[in-house]
MITIKE-843696 format. One record per atom (N, C-alpha, C): x, y, z. Coordinates in steps of 0.2 Angstrom, whole numbers, plus 5000, padded with zeros to 4 digits. Atoms other than C-alpha are relative to their C-alpha. Example, Ala and Ser with C-alpha at 12.3 -4.5 7.8 and 13.67 -1.06 7.14 Angstrom:
2
500449945000/506249785039/500450065000/499649944999/506849955036/499650055003/
END
This chain:
237
500250025008/467443164191/500250044996/499649955007/468343204174/499449994996/500650025003/467043234161/500550044993/500049975007/467743254142/499749964995/500550015005/466543254129/500350034995/499749945008/467243274111/499450034997/500549975004/465543274104/499449975002/500750054999/463643214106/499750044992/500649985006/462643224088/499449995000/500750014999/460743214086/499850024993/500149995007/460243194068/500650064996/499649965002/462043274063/500150095001/499949934998/461743424072/500549985008/499650004991/463043454088/499850035004/500249984993/462343454104/500650035004/499549954997/463943474113/500749964997/499650005004/465543504107/500750025004/499349984994/467443494117/499850015006/500349994995/466743484132/500649975004/499450044996/468243454148/499950045006/500049984991/468043474166/500149965005/500350044993/468243404182/499750045006/500249964994/467343424198/500449945007/499850034994/468143384216/499749965004/500550044991/467443264231/499850065003/500349974997/466443354239/499850084999/500249945001/466143514229/499450014996/500849975002/464443584220/500350034993/500249985006/464443624201/499650014996/500549995004/463243714192/500050014991/500049975007/462843714173/499550025000/500349975003/461943834165/500250034995/500149985007/461443914149/499350024997/500650035003/460243944137/499749954999/500250085003/458843834131/500249974994/500150045008/459243704120/500949994998/499650005000/461043724123/500549955001/499650064996/461643554130/500049995006/499750014996/461543574148/499649915002/500250054999/460343424150/500149934996/499950025005/460943334136/500849965004/499450004997/462743334147/499749955005/500250054996/461843254161/499949934998/500550075001/461043114150/500849974998/499150045000/463043084146/500149995005/499950014992/463543074163/499649955001/500450075000/462142944166/500149954996/499850075002/462642834153/499049994997/500650035003/460742864145/500050024992/499849985008/461442914127/500850005000/499250045002/463042864118/500450084998/499549945001/464443004116/500750004996/499249995001/466143034109/500550025004/499649974995/467343044123/500149965004/499950044994/467642984140/499950045006/500549974994/466843024156/500449935007/499850024996/467942954173/499750025007/500449994992/467242924191/500549975003/499650024996/468342894204/500849954996/499350045004/469842854190/499949974997/500150065005/468942734181/499550034993/500149955006/468442774163/499149954999/500750035001/466342744161/499949984995/500150015005/465842624150/499349935004/500750044998/464242514149/500249935005/499850074997/465042354157/499950025007/500049974995/465342464172/499550085004/500649954996/463842594175/499849995006/500450004993/463342514191/500650015005/499649984996/464942594200/499850064999/500249955001/464042764196/499250015004/500750024997/462342704199/499949995006/500050014994/462642644215/500250055006/499649944998/463642794220/499650075000/500249935000/462342914216/499250014999/500849984999/460642984217/499950074996/500349955007/459443104203/499650045004/500749964999/458343234208/499750034993/500349985008/457143254191/499850065002/500349925002/456543424184/499349965001/500550015000/454843404191/499849955007/500150054994/455143274205/500049924998/500150055003/454743134193/499749945006/500350064994/453843034207/499749954995/500550055002/452942874203/499350005003/500749985000/451042914200/499649935006/500350044998/450642744205/500249955008/499550034995/451842724223/499950045005/500149964999/451442804237/500850035003/499449964997/452842914248/500649945001/499350044996/453742774257/500249944994/499750035008/453642664241/500550024994/499349985003/454642794232/500550025001/499349994994/455842854246/500449944997/499650084999/456342654245/500349974994/499950025005/456142624227/500649944997/499650035000/457842574225/500349935004/500250054996/457742464241/499749934999/500550094998/456142344238/500449984993/499750045004/457042314221/500649954999/499650044999/458442254228/500049965004/500250074995/457542134240/500449975005/499550034993/458742124253/499850035003/500249974995/457742254263/499449975001/500750034999/455942184271/499850105002/500349945001/454542334270/500150035007/499649974992/454942354291/500650044999/499349945002/456642434287/499850044996/499949945004/456342514273/499550065003/500249944998/455042614280/500250035006/499449944997/456242664294/500450024998/499749975004/457442714284/499450044996/500549925002/456042854276/500050025006/500249964993/455442884292/500750055000/499349964999/457442954294/499950064994/499849955006/457443034276/499550035000/500549934999/455643124279/500350045005/499749964995/456643204294/500650034996/499549965004/458143244283/499750064996/500349965009/457043334268/499650045007/500549964996/455843414284/499549994998/500650005003/454443334280/499849935007/500550054995/453143224293/499949934998/500150065002/453043064294/499249964997/500750025003/451043064291/500049994994/499950025007/451443074274/500249944995/499850065004/452042894272/499549964994/500450035004/450642834263/499450034998/500449935006/449942994254/500549974994/500050005007/450042974234/500350055000/499749945000/451043094227/499450064997/500649975004/449343174218/499950045007/500149964993/449143224238/500550045002/499649994997/450643304240/500050084997/500049925002/450943514235/500749974996/499450015005/452443554223/500450005004/499349984992/453643584238/500349935002/500050054996/453143424247/500249944994/499950055006/453243314230/500950014997/499449995000/455043394227/500649995007/499650024996/455743354244/499949935000/500150084998/454943164245/500449974996/499650015006/455943164227/500750005002/499450024996/457543224237/500249965005/499950064994/457443104249/499949944997/500050075006/457142964235/500850015000/499250015002/458943024229/500749975005/499349994997/460043034245/499949915007/500350084997/458942844253/500749985002/499550074999/460642764248/500650035002/499549964994/461842884258/500650014991/499549995007/462642934238/500550045000/499349975003/464343004234/499950094998/500249975006/463643104219/499350014999/500849995001/461943194219/500050044992/500149975006/461343254200/499450035001/500749935001/459943404200/499950024995/500249975007/459043444184/499550035001/500549954999/458243594186/499550015007/500450014992/457743574205/499750055003/500449954997/456743734209/499550014992/500650005004/455643724192/499350005003/500749994997/453943784195/499950005007/500049994995/454243814211/499750085003/500049934998/453643984220/500650025003/499249984996/455144094229/500049985004/500050024994/454844074244/500349905002/499750085001/454843854241/500650014998/499350015004/456243874229/500750035005/499650004995/457243974243/500049935005/500050034996/456643844255/500549934997/499750065004/457243694244/500850014997/499350005001/458943774240/500550005005/499750014994/459443794258/499849925001/499950064999/458843614261/500649964995/499650045002/460143544247/500550035001/499449964998/461343664253/500549965006/499950054993/461343574269/500149945000/499950055001/461043404265/500749994995/499250025002/462843424253/500550015004/499249984995/463943504266/499849945004/499850054995/463343394280/500249924998/499750054999/463843234271/500450004993/499549985007/464943294259/500249994994/500350045006/464143244243/500350074995/499849955005/464843304228/499549994994/500749975002/463443384217/500250044990/499849965007/463243434197/499150025000/500849965000/461643554195/500050014994/500349965006/460643604180/499550035003/500549955000/459943754180/499950064997/500249945001/459143894174/500050075003/500049954995/459143994189/500750035003/499449974997/460744094193/500050015009/500250004993/460044134212/500249935004/499950084999/460143924213/500649995002/499349994999/461743934209/500750035004/499849974994/462544044219/500049965006/500150024991/461843984234/500349915002/500150065000/462043814231/501049964996/499550045004/463743784220/500750055000/499449994998/465743814222/500150034993/499750005006/465943814203/499550024995/500550015005/465043864187/500250004993/499950005007/465043814169/499450034996/500549995003/464143914157/500049984993/500050025005/463543834141/499650024995/500550005004/463143884125/500249984994/499850045007/463043814107/500349945001/499750064998/463543644116/500850025003/499149984997/465343734121/499950035007/500249964994/465743804137/500450064998/499849914998/465843994137/500650025005/499949974994/466344014153/500149945006/500050044995/466943924168/500550015006/499849984994/467343994186/499749975008/500450004995/467044004202/499350055002/500549955001/465344084208/500250075002/499749934998/466244224215/500150064995/499749985008/467144254199/499350014995/500749965002/465444254192/499650044999/500449954999/464544374199/500750084999/499349945004/466144494193/500149994995/499950015008/466344434177/499950074994/500149935006/466544574162/499549964996/500250045005/466044414150/499350014997/500749985002/464744474138/499349985001/500550045000/463744334137/499649975004/499950034992/464044264154/499450055001/500649944996/463144444160/499550014998/500849985004/461844474147/499549945004/500650074999/461144294153/499950035009/500449984993/461144344171/499650065002/500349955003/460544504168/499449974999/500550005003/459144434159/499549955004/500350034996/458644324172/499950045007/500249954994/458344464186/499550024999/
END
């Protein structure tokens, strides 16, 4: 995927400005930076949820309204907080795309959901549970199962460990890394947590004021002398 977003404005305020980067197949890139610096807006631009000036290419094709399904059909998304549907039980949440597709029976969908629950290290006894009956960590795992149910080539994560305790955060990071490596999935991770970025990602983009302030490998980030980056990393310890 190649992203060149010249600008994104909101009420005449520039949110993103001259962003240009590539992410290669099978690699994971983390996007971090202070609050309000454009991380989530970048994700919205890539997903086509907001308009922008510039070009985003997926597998060599410029993404536009007429071909956004190219990305939609080959991607999965883990939202901040999980964003499960409160009115649907576990198996209905995980198989939501397939139910709407109308080409899969309930029996087939549940069979696939059972496999997905195993992938995220959950038991099938929760198939008919509602989201409100699950812990925060279990909700996150169910949301992750929903993200991978269609065997996506690319995964998007928006603050995947927000609101979780340290032990659950560690477990979710390990699970995400294992799924990415096992399936050779490309991923973009928006996170405030440098520890999660270091655990999961190959590369890092550090945004400030809507611009790429620093871009490099995880190893380079740990050894960087860039003052703003160092201050940010130290503030999260």
